[in-house]
N, C-alpha and C positions, 0 to 999 in steps of 0.2 A: 385263239388256240385251235388248231386243227382237230377234227373229230378223231377219236380213237378208232382203229380199224381191226377190231376183234383181237384175238390172242396174238402175241408176238411169236415169231418163229424162234427156233433154238438159237440161231446166231445173234439175232437182234437182242434176245433176252440176255445172252451172255455179255454182249457189249454194254447193255444197260446196267447189269450187275456190276461190271467193272467200273463204269463211270461213277455210279453211286458209291461204291466202296472207296474209290480213289478220292472222290470229292469229300466224303465224310472224314477221310484220313488227313487230307491236306488243307481243305477249305479253298483250294484254288481251282479255277476252271480247268477242265481236263481235255487234253488234246489226243488225237489218234496215235501220235508217236509214243506218248506216255503209256497208253493202253497196250500198244504192241510190245513195248519194252518190259512192262511189269506184269502182264497177264498173258498166259499161254493160250491164246485163242486159236492158233494155227492158221491165221490169215494175215495178209499184208496190211501195213498201215493205210494203204489206199482203200482197201476193202473196209477196214474199220471206219475210215472217214466217211465212206458212202453210207454205211449203216448208221452212223451218228447223224448224218444229214437226214436220213429217212426217219429216225427216231424224233428228230426235231420237228419235222413236218407232221408227225403223228401226235405231237404234243407231249412226248415223254422227256425231252430235253429242251433247254433254252440256250440262247447264244448271247452272252453279255457283249455289249457293244465294244468294250475296250479290250476284248480278249479273243484270241483265235480258238480258245477252248469252249467247252460246253458244260452246263451244270444241270442237275435233275430238276424237273418241275414237280409240283405236288402229285401229278398223275404218274410221273416216273417213280417217285418214292413209293406210291401206292402199289404199283406193279412189282417193285422190288420187295416190299414187305409181304405182299401176298405170295411171293415165290419162296419165302423163307421156310425151312423145315419147322413143323409145329412143335417139336421137342428140343428147342435150342438149349445148349448146355451153358452152365455158369462157368466163369473163369474160377480157378482155384482160390484166388484171393476173395472173390465174391462169396464163394461157398463157405469159406472159413468165417467171414464177417457175419453172414446170416446165421450160421450155426452158433457162433459165440453170442450174438445178440439174444437169440431165443433161449439159450441155455441160462442166461443170467437175468432174464426179464422178470418183472414183477407181474402179479396177477391183478392188475388194474388196467382195464382196456384202454382208457383214454391215455394213460401214461405210455402204454405199449404203442398206441397209434402215434403219439407224439414222437416217441423214439424211432418208430418206423419211418417217419418222414425224413429224419436225419440220416437213418441208415440208407434209405434209397438215394438220398442226395450224395452220400459218400460213395455209394456203389456206382453211380452214374455220372456224377459231376453236374447234374441238373437240379431242379427243385423237386422235392418230394411232396406229395399231397396225400391227405387222408380225410375221409368223411366219417364222422362218428355215427353210430346208430341213432335213429330216431328213438326218443324215449317214450313214445306213445304206448308201447306195450311192455315197458320195463317192469319187472316184478322183483320184489325184495327176496334175496336169498338168505341173508342173515344179518343180525344186529350184534355188535360186540361192544363191550365196555372194557377198556384196557387201562390198567393202573400205570401211569408214567411218572410217579413220584408226587410232585406238587399239584398235579391235575389228573383228570381222567380224559381219555380220548374215546369219543363215541364214533363208531364206524357203522355205516349202513352200506352193505354190498348188494348191488343189483345183479340180475341174472346174466348180464353180459360183461361183468367184471368192473363196472363203474363203482368207485368207492367215494362215498360222501362222508366228510369228516367234520367233527365239531369238538373243540376243546371245552371242557366243563370244569368247574370247581370240584374239589374233592367232596365226597358225601360223608357227613358226620354219622357215625354209628354203623357204617358198613365195613366189616373187615373183609379180608381176601375171599373167604368162602362165601360170604353173603353177596359180594360183588359178582363172583362167578355164577352164583345161583340166579341173580337178577339178570345177568347177561343172557343166560340160557333161557330164562322165561320170556324175555323180550324177543329173542330170536324165534322161539316157537310161536309167539303170539302174532308176529308180522310176516313170517315167511310165506311167500306166494302171493302177497297182496301188492297191488299197485300203489303208487305214492298217495293218490287221493283217498283210497280206501284205508290205507294205513294211518293217514293223518286223522281221519274221523275216528278210527279205533283208538289211537293214542289219546285223543282228547276225551273219549268216553272212559277209558281206563284211568286217566289222570284225575277225574272227578271222584273216583272211589279209592284212590291210592293213598298210602302214607306219605308224609312230607318228603322223605328222601326220594321215593320213587316218583312222586308227582313232579319233582324238578327234572328228572331224567325224561319222563314222558312228555313234559312240556318242550324240552329241547328236541326230542324226537319229532314231535308234531311240527316244529319249525323246519327240520330237515326234510320231512316228508312233504311239507308244503312247497319247499323249493323244488323238490323232484316233480311235484304235480305241475308247478308253473312252467317247468322246462319241457313238459310232455309235447311230443310232436315236432320238436326242433331237431335240426341236424347242424353240426358245426364242422367247419373245415379247418384242418391243421396243416401248416405249411412249414417245410424245413429246407434250408439251403438256398434261400433267395439270393444270397450273395453270389452264388454260382452264376446266376443269370446276368448279373452286372458284369461278370467276366466274359460274357459272350458278345460284347459289342463288336468284335471283329467279324462275328457271324451275322448278327442282326444290325439294323440301323438303331441308333440311340433312341429314336422316338418309339420304335417298336418295343425295346426293352422297357422304356418308361411306361408304356401302356400296359404291358404285362404285369410289371411290379405293382402298379396302381390297381389292376384288376384283382390281384391276389389279396388285396385288402378288403375287397367287396365279397363277403362270405357267400351271400345268396347266389351271386353269379357263378362262383366256382363250384358250389354245391350243385347247381343246376347243370353245369357243364359235365361234371363227373357222372351225374345221374343219366344225362343224355348219352354219354359215350360208353359207359360201362354196361348199362342195360342188363340183359340176361346172359350175356356172353361170358365165357371164361376169361377172356382177355380181349381188349379192343385197342386198336391204334387209329387215332384220328389225326389227319395230316392237313395242316394249312386250311385251305378254303372248304374242306369237307364239313366244317362247322363254323358258324359266324364268328364265334369267339376266337378260335385258333386261326381263322383267316385274318382277323384284325391284327393278331399278334405275330403272324407269320411263324406259328409254332406248331409243334406236334404234342399230343398227349397220349401216353400209353397208360391204360388203366385196367384194373381188374377188381371184381367184387370179392368181399370176404363173406362167408356164409356159415350157417349151421344147417346142415342138410341141404334142402332146397330153398331155405329162407335167406335172402340177401339182407345183410345188416348194414353194409356200407361199402365204400370203395377206397382203394389206395391207388396211387399212380405217380407218374413223373411228367413234368412239363419241361420242354426244352425246344431248341430250334428245330426246324424241319431237317436241317443237316445234323441229324442225330445218329448216334451209334445204335441203330435199332436192334441189332442182334443182341448186344449186351443188355440194353434196357429191357427188352421183352423178357429175357431170361430172368433178370432180377425181379421185375414186377410179378411175374408168374410165381416164382418161388416164394417171395415174401407174402403174397396173398394166400398161398397155400398154407404157410406157417401160421399166419394170423387166423385163418379159418380153423386150423387145428387147435389153436389156443382158445378161441371163443367156444368151440365145442367142448373143450375141457372145462371151461368155466361154467357152461350150461349144465354139464353132467357131473361136475365136481369130481372128475376122475383124472386119470393119467393118460395123456395122449401118447401115441407112438412117437418116439423121438428118433425118426430116421434122419439121415443126412439131407441137406438141401439138395435140390435137383442139380 
C-alpha cells in the first residue's frame, strides 16, 4: 500500500466520501460514471476518474481485479469516519426505538445490557456487544424478602443494578408485618458492604439468630459468597449474531466463521472492547487497526458507559468494514448515554432526566 500523503484536498475528500457512501449502499465496486451521475461534485467523469486513481495510489481505494470500479480500503474508511460530524443525528425510527426501550426497561443492569445488545442489533442490523461491570468494587444497596405465595423470593441488589435472586421455602411463624420488618433489618445490616464482608457478617449474625432468621441468613451467606467469587470478572453479552451470518455477501464465509467463533470466546471480546473503547467517548476501530478486527475484516464501534468519570463497561457494535458508520455511530453514542444515565440513577437511587434520545 502506498504511503499516505498528508491531508486530502477538498476534491479528493469529496470523491472519497462519495465512493464510501455508494459502496456502503450497494456493495458493488464504484466507477467514476456512477459518482458523476449520483453525486453533484461539479466535475467531469474524467476528472473523477483521475482523482480515484490518485486515491488508489495513496492507499485510500483499492481496485478489485474483476471490476473497473474501486472500493475503499481500511485507510479510506478511516479518513471517511474522521471527517464525519461529531454530532451525528439518529433516524426517527432509531430515536423511537431507543426511547421506548429505556422507558420500559427494568432496573437490573445485566438485563438492561442484555436488552441493549438486542436493541443495537435491531438498530444497526449488525451484532450488538456489551461488557458488564467488574464486580470487584460492587457494594450491596439493599436486601429484600418478597412473599410470592408458596415461597419467598430473596433479592440482593448491588450498587450498579445487578440483582441476585434466590427462592426460599416459606418461614413458619413470620406474618406479613414480621416479614417486612426482617427485610428492613437485613437491608440496613448489609447496605454498603461488599460481598465478602457481607458473607462474613451474615454468618456472624446467623450464629445468634432465631431459627427462622438463621435460615434466611444462611441463604444470604450463600448469595454473598457467590458475589464474592465473581469479583473482578467481566462478562460479554452478545445480541444479533444471526445478522452476521446474513453478511456473507459482504464477507468471505471463512471470515464470518472466524468472527462468530470469536464471539464465543469471552475473554477475547472483553479485551477487544477494553482496548478500543478506552477513555474516549466513542471509538471506531476499522479492520487492520486492531489484530482481532483485522483477522475478521470487521469494524467495531464502541463507547463506555459511566458514572461520572468512572467507566463501568462498554457497549458496541461489530460488523463488516463496509458498515453504515453514520447510523451506527449515532446509535452507539445515544445508547451509551442512556445506559450511563440509568446506572447513575441506580447509583443514586434517584430519577434521571428523561430527555429524548439524540
